[in-house]
C-alpha positions as CSV (number, residue, x, y, z in Angstrom):
1,M,-0.1,0.0,0.0
2,S,1.4,3.4,-1.0
3,V,1.8,6.2,1.5
4,V,-1.0,8.7,1.0
5,E,-0.1,12.3,1.0
6,P,-3.6,14.1,0.3
7,G,-1.8,17.4,-0.4
8,S,0.9,16.4,-3.1
9,A,-1.5,18.1,-5.6
10,G,-3.8,21.0,-5.1
11,S,-6.8,19.2,-6.2
12,S,-6.3,16.2,-4.0
13,L,-6.0,18.3,-0.9
14,I,-9.1,20.0,-1.9
15,E,-10.9,16.8,-2.5
16,R,-9.8,15.6,0.9
17,V,-10.9,18.8,2.8
18,K,-14.4,18.6,1.1
19,N,-14.9,15.0,1.6
20,I,-14.0,15.1,5.5
21,L,-16.5,18.4,5.8
22,I,-19.4,16.7,3.7
23,A,-18.9,13.1,4.6
24,P,-16.8,12.6,7.8
25,A,-17.8,8.9,8.7
26,A,-17.2,7.6,5.3
27,T,-14.0,9.7,4.9
28,W,-12.6,8.6,8.4
29,D,-13.0,4.8,7.1
30,V,-10.9,5.7,4.0
31,I,-8.3,7.4,6.2
32,D,-8.2,4.6,8.5
33,G,-6.8,2.2,5.9
34,E,-4.5,4.6,4.4
35,A,-0.7,4.4,4.9
36,A,0.7,7.5,5.9
37,T,3.9,9.2,7.7
38,I,3.8,12.2,10.1
39,G,6.1,14.2,8.1
40,G,4.1,13.3,4.8
41,L,1.0,14.6,6.8
42,Y,2.6,17.7,8.1
43,R,3.9,18.6,4.4
44,S,0.8,17.8,2.4
45,Y,-1.7,18.7,4.9
46,V,-1.1,20.4,8.3
47,I,1.1,23.0,7.1
48,P,-0.9,24.5,4.3
49,L,-4.1,24.4,6.2
50,A,-2.8,25.5,9.6
51,A,-1.7,28.6,7.7
52,I,-5.0,29.6,6.9
53,P,-6.3,31.3,10.2
54,A,-2.8,32.7,10.8
55,V,-2.6,34.4,7.4
56,C,-6.1,35.8,7.3
57,N,-6.1,36.9,10.8
58,L,-2.9,38.7,10.0
59,I,-4.3,40.5,6.9
60,G,-7.6,41.4,8.5
61,M,-5.7,43.0,11.6
62,L,-3.4,44.7,9.0
63,V,-6.4,46.2,7.0
64,F,-9.0,46.6,9.7
65,G,-7.0,47.0,13.0
66,I,-7.7,45.3,16.2
67,G,-11.1,46.0,18.0
68,G,-14.1,47.5,16.2
69,I,-16.2,47.9,19.3
70,F,-18.5,50.9,18.7
71,G,-16.1,51.8,15.7
72,I,-13.0,52.0,17.9
73,S,-10.0,50.1,16.8
74,F,-6.2,50.3,17.1
75,R,-3.5,49.1,14.7
76,P,-0.3,47.6,16.2
77,S,2.8,47.9,14.1
78,P,3.0,45.2,11.2
79,V,6.3,43.6,12.8
80,W,4.2,43.1,15.9
81,L,1.3,41.5,14.2
82,I,3.6,39.3,11.9
83,C,5.4,38.0,14.9
84,Q,2.1,37.1,16.6
85,A,1.1,35.4,13.3
86,I,4.3,33.3,13.3
87,V,3.9,32.5,16.9
88,S,0.5,31.3,16.5
89,Y,1.2,29.3,13.2
90,A,4.0,27.5,15.1
91,L,2.0,26.8,18.3
92,S,-0.9,25.3,16.0
93,L,1.6,23.0,14.3
94,A,3.1,21.7,17.6
95,M,-0.3,21.2,19.2
96,V,-1.2,18.8,16.3
97,Y,1.5,16.7,17.6
98,V,0.7,17.2,21.2
99,L,-2.8,16.1,20.4
100,A,-1.7,12.9,18.7
101,L,0.5,12.1,21.8
102,I,-2.6,12.6,24.2
103,I,-4.7,10.4,21.8
104,E,-2.2,7.8,21.7
105,A,-1.5,7.8,25.5
106,L,-5.2,7.6,26.3
107,A,-6.1,4.9,23.9
108,P,-5.3,1.9,26.1
109,S,-7.5,3.3,29.0
110,F,-10.6,2.9,27.0
111,G,-9.9,-0.2,25.3
112,G,-8.4,1.3,22.2
113,T,-5.0,0.4,20.1
114,K,-1.8,2.5,21.0
115,D,-1.0,3.6,17.5
116,R,1.2,6.6,17.0
117,M,0.3,7.2,13.3
118,Q,-3.3,6.5,13.7
119,A,-3.4,9.0,16.5
120,F,-1.5,11.7,14.3
121,K,-4.0,11.0,11.3
122,I,-6.9,11.9,14.0
123,A,-4.8,14.9,15.2
124,A,-4.1,16.2,11.5
125,Y,-7.7,15.6,10.1
126,A,-9.8,16.7,13.0
127,P,-8.8,20.4,12.9
128,T,-9.9,20.8,9.4
129,A,-13.1,22.8,9.7
130,S,-11.6,25.0,12.3
131,W,-8.7,25.8,9.9
132,I,-10.9,26.6,6.9
133,A,-13.3,28.6,9.0
134,G,-10.0,30.8,9.6
135,V,-11.0,32.5,6.4
136,F,-13.5,34.5,8.7
137,G,-10.3,36.2,10.1
138,L,-10.3,38.4,7.0
139,L,-13.2,40.3,8.6
140,P,-12.6,40.9,12.0
141,Q,-16.2,41.8,12.6
142,I,-17.5,38.3,11.5
143,G,-14.5,36.6,13.3
144,I,-16.5,35.3,15.8
145,L,-18.1,32.9,13.0
146,A,-14.8,31.0,13.3
147,I,-16.1,29.3,16.5
148,L,-18.6,27.4,14.2
149,G,-15.7,25.7,12.6
150,G,-14.2,24.8,15.9
151,L,-17.6,23.1,17.2
152,Y,-17.7,21.1,13.8
153,S,-14.0,20.0,14.3
154,L,-15.1,18.9,17.7
155,Y,-17.4,16.7,15.8
156,L,-15.0,15.4,13.5
157,L,-12.9,14.3,16.3
158,Y,-15.9,12.7,18.0
159,V,-16.4,10.5,14.8
160,G,-12.9,9.8,14.0
161,L,-11.5,9.0,17.4
162,P,-13.3,5.4,17.9
163,K,-12.8,4.3,14.4
164,L,-9.0,4.8,14.0
165,M,-8.1,4.0,17.5
166,K,-10.4,1.0,17.7
167,A,-12.1,1.9,20.9
168,P,-15.4,0.1,21.5
169,Q,-18.5,2.3,21.1
170,D,-19.5,2.0,24.7
171,K,-16.2,3.7,25.5
172,A,-16.3,6.1,22.6
173,T,-17.9,9.2,24.4
174,P,-15.8,8.9,27.6
175,Y,-12.7,8.7,25.4
176,F,-13.5,11.7,23.7
177,A,-14.4,13.5,26.7
178,V,-11.2,12.8,28.4
179,V,-9.0,13.6,25.1
180,L,-10.8,16.8,25.2
181,V,-10.4,17.8,28.8
182,V,-6.7,16.8,28.7
183,A,-6.1,18.8,25.5
184,V,-7.9,21.7,26.9
185,V,-5.6,21.5,30.2
186,V,-2.4,21.4,27.9
187,G,-3.6,24.0,25.7
188,V,-4.5,26.4,28.9
189,V,-1.0,25.7,30.1
190,I,0.8,26.5,26.8
191,G,-1.5,29.5,26.5
192,A,-0.6,30.7,30.0
193,I,3.3,30.2,29.4
194,T,2.8,32.1,26.1
195,S,0.4,34.8,26.9
196,S,3.2,37.0,27.9
197,I,4.8,36.7,24.5
198,S,1.5,37.6,22.9
199,R,1.5,40.9,25.0
200,I,5.5,41.4,24.8
201,G,5.0,41.3,21.0
202,G,8.5,40.0,20.1
203,P,9.4,36.8,18.5
204,L,9.1,33.5,20.3
205,S,12.5,32.2,21.5
206,V,12.5,28.5,21.8
207,A,15.6,26.9,23.4
208,S,16.9,23.4,22.0
209,S,16.7,20.3,24.2
210,S,19.5,17.6,25.0
211,V,16.6,15.2,23.7
212,T,17.1,14.7,20.1
213,S,14.4,14.1,17.4
214,R,14.0,13.8,13.6
215,A,10.9,16.0,13.8
216,V,11.4,19.8,14.8
217,V,9.1,22.7,14.4
218,N,11.2,25.9,13.5
219,V,10.0,29.3,14.7
220,P,11.8,32.7,15.0
221,G,14.9,32.2,17.1
222,G,15.0,28.6,17.6
223,S,12.7,25.5,17.4
224,V,10.5,23.2,19.2
225,N,12.1,20.0,19.6
226,L,9.6,17.3,19.3
227,G,11.8,14.9,21.1
228,D,10.9,16.4,24.3
229,L,7.1,16.0,23.4
230,E,7.8,12.4,22.7
231,A,9.6,11.9,26.1
232,A,6.7,13.8,27.9
233,S,4.4,11.3,26.0
234,K,6.1,8.2,27.9
235,R,5.0,10.2,31.3
236,A,1.6,10.5,29.8
237,Q,1.3,7.0,28.9
238,A,2.3,6.0,32.3
239,A,-0.4,8.0,33.9
240,A,-2.9,6.6,31.3
241,E,-2.0,3.0,32.4
242,Q,-2.4,4.2,36.0
243,M,-5.8,5.3,35.1
244,Q,-6.7,2.3,33.3
245,S,-5.9,0.1,36.2
246,G,-7.7,2.4,38.6
247,K,-4.5,3.5,40.4
248,A,-4.1,6.9,39.0
249,V,-2.5,9.3,41.6
250,P,-5.6,11.5,42.6
251,A,-5.3,15.4,42.6
252,T,-4.4,16.8,46.0
253,D,-7.4,17.2,48.3
254,P,-8.6,20.8,47.9
255,E,-8.5,21.2,51.8
256,V,-4.9,20.3,51.7
257,L,-4.3,22.9,49.2
258,K,-6.1,25.3,51.4
259,A,-3.6,24.7,54.0
260,Y,-0.8,25.9,52.0
261,L,-2.4,29.4,52.0
262,P,-0.8,31.3,54.8
263,A,-2.9,33.4,57.1
264,N,-0.8,36.5,56.7
265,V,2.0,37.1,54.0
266,A,4.1,40.4,53.4
267,G,2.0,42.1,55.9
268,Y,-1.3,41.2,54.2
269,A,-4.1,39.5,56.1
270,R,-6.1,36.7,54.4
271,T,-9.7,37.9,54.2
272,E,-11.2,35.0,52.1
273,V,-10.3,31.8,51.3
274,S,-11.9,29.1,49.1
275,A,-11.1,25.3,47.7
276,S,-12.9,23.4,45.3
277,G,-12.1,20.0,43.3
278,G,-13.5,17.7,40.8
279,G,-12.6,15.4,37.8
280,V,-13.9,13.4,34.8
281,G,-12.8,10.0,33.4
282,G,-10.1,9.4,36.1
283,I,-8.5,12.9,35.6
284,Q,-9.0,15.1,38.6
285,G,-8.0,18.7,39.6
286,S,-8.3,20.8,42.5
287,N,-7.8,24.5,43.6
288,A,-7.4,26.4,46.5
289,E,-7.4,30.5,46.7
290,G,-7.3,33.1,49.2
291,T,-7.9,37.1,49.0
292,Y,-5.4,39.0,51.0
293,T,-5.7,42.9,51.8
294,K,-3.5,45.5,53.5
295,G,-5.4,49.0,53.5
296,D,-6.4,49.4,49.8
297,A,-4.1,47.0,48.4
298,N,-5.1,43.3,47.7
299,F,-3.9,40.3,45.8
300,R,-5.4,36.7,45.0
301,L,-3.2,33.9,45.7
302,A,-3.9,30.7,44.1
303,V,-2.7,27.1,43.8
304,T,-3.8,24.5,41.5
305,D,-3.2,20.9,41.2
306,M,-3.9,19.3,37.7
307,G,-3.5,15.8,39.0
308,A,-2.7,13.1,36.6
309,A,-3.4,15.6,33.8
310,G,0.1,17.0,35.0
311,A,2.0,14.3,33.0
312,M,0.2,15.8,29.9
313,A,0.5,19.3,30.7
314,G,4.3,18.5,31.2
315,M,4.4,18.3,27.3
316,A,4.5,22.2,27.4
317,G,8.0,21.9,28.9
318,A,8.9,21.4,25.1
319,F,8.2,25.1,24.7
320,N,11.0,26.5,26.5
321,V,9.8,30.2,25.8
322,K,11.5,33.2,27.0
323,G,10.9,36.9,26.3
324,S,10.5,40.5,27.7
325,K,9.1,44.0,27.2
326,E,9.9,47.3,28.9
327,T,7.5,50.1,28.6
328,A,7.6,53.7,30.4
329,T,5.3,52.5,33.1
330,G,6.2,48.9,33.4
331,Y,7.5,45.3,32.2
332,E,6.5,41.9,31.2
333,K,8.6,38.8,30.9
334,V,8.3,35.1,30.7
335,G,11.0,32.4,31.1
336,R,12.6,30.0,33.4
337,V,13.5,30.9,37.0
338,D,15.3,28.3,39.1
339,G,14.3,25.8,36.3
340,R,10.6,26.8,36.6
341,M,8.5,28.3,33.9
342,T,7.7,31.7,35.3
343,T,5.5,34.7,34.1
344,E,6.0,38.4,35.5
345,S,4.2,41.6,34.7
346,Y,3.9,44.9,36.5
347,D,2.4,48.4,35.7
348,R,3.9,51.1,38.0
349,S,1.2,53.6,37.1
350,S,-1.6,51.4,38.2
351,H,0.5,49.3,40.7
352,H,-1.3,46.2,39.1
353,G,1.0,43.0,38.8
354,E,0.6,39.3,38.1
355,Y,3.2,36.6,39.0
356,S,3.0,32.9,38.4
357,V,5.3,29.7,38.8
358,M,4.8,26.2,37.5
359,A,5.9,23.6,40.0
360,G,6.7,19.9,39.4
361,D,5.1,20.2,35.9
362,R,1.6,19.7,37.9
363,F,1.2,22.8,40.1
364,M,0.5,26.3,39.2
365,I,0.9,29.1,41.7
366,S,-0.3,32.5,41.0
367,A,-0.7,35.7,42.5
368,T,-2.4,38.8,41.0
369,G,-3.1,42.1,42.7
370,D,-3.6,45.8,42.8
371,N,-1.9,48.6,44.6
372,V,0.8,45.8,45.2
373,S,4.5,45.7,44.6
374,I,6.0,42.7,42.5
375,D,8.1,41.8,45.4
376,D,4.6,41.4,47.6
377,L,3.5,39.1,44.9
378,K,6.5,37.1,44.7
379,A,6.7,36.6,48.6
380,A,3.2,35.5,48.2
381,V,4.0,32.8,45.7
382,Q,7.1,31.9,47.6
383,S,5.0,31.5,50.7
384,I,3.3,28.5,49.2
385,G,6.6,26.8,48.6
386,P,7.1,25.5,45.0
387,G,9.7,23.0,46.3
388,K,7.3,21.7,48.8
389,L,4.7,21.2,46.0
390,E,7.3,19.6,43.7
391,G,8.1,17.2,46.7
392,L,4.4,16.5,47.0
393,A,4.1,15.7,43.2
394,K,6.9,13.0,43.6
395,S,5.4,11.5,46.6
């Protein structure tokens, strides 16, 4: 059987897009039996289609600016917009691979077959509708319609997942639900890490890793080494096997997390505290947060445990991003501090600041406040004890 590369010719690419949108069930059956390669699918399908929303959004913002509410908009510099488009495009390419690793790692937990190539086919073809809907980005006023493409892509994922991964029908829905939840968690983590880059407006800098890989996604200033993602997938597979056996490490009890919140820190008194937790499909999460005040100054301190999903969130470690921006009134920066991914921003005019640290590829500690100093926020995060949480993650 020959290797199928649907985008080797323009007509075949268009035909495949049309078929999976109009007749998804039948098209997934065809895809199921096709021989393919990850590199081939990237070159022939993912790379050209993933460029649609990035390019269309870029053009839309260049022509119409950003905003448009009540007729008011602003126009960032073309260089800033181009950098943003490149970052968005690079992350969308990498997220296809991340989604494939998630699908593959979770398959055995739901009676499916662990198959990297089949998982990658799903990750490559399921986003088709959302990519095509990216054309709405040409007109920012109707850009919200792109959400329709995203919803249809979820349907494509729902239909294709059990077919290609050979999951029994009675487990198809929970399999889909857990894949979706974990993908969202990973996306949120990556988004949190890269959000500062979006505000900073500079190119994404990606440091290479000691883990080698044949697949590398290049972005300005470096590359995302997919070997790191593959190593993370092994940890994800271990977590999936624990889930399958019913021995998954649960998320920390919310009340235990609440105990990490100090009654006082840096002269601030805790005036409110809350804790919550929950889970789906064997994946649990928990959160505790407190409000601290001192006169007219206040901040919110939160600690979140992603539980077993932390193994998936660890995939974000492949994006060793770093960046910084200085303005007349403040600064923003993101990067690793003491080996931990850290984001930091502060505006001296409004005295508003944010500081967050990822600990043990599982816990997120964050402090956000007004009329505060950045040192107060850092002290608040350190009062939780990132090292203690890393020890908790290993226990």
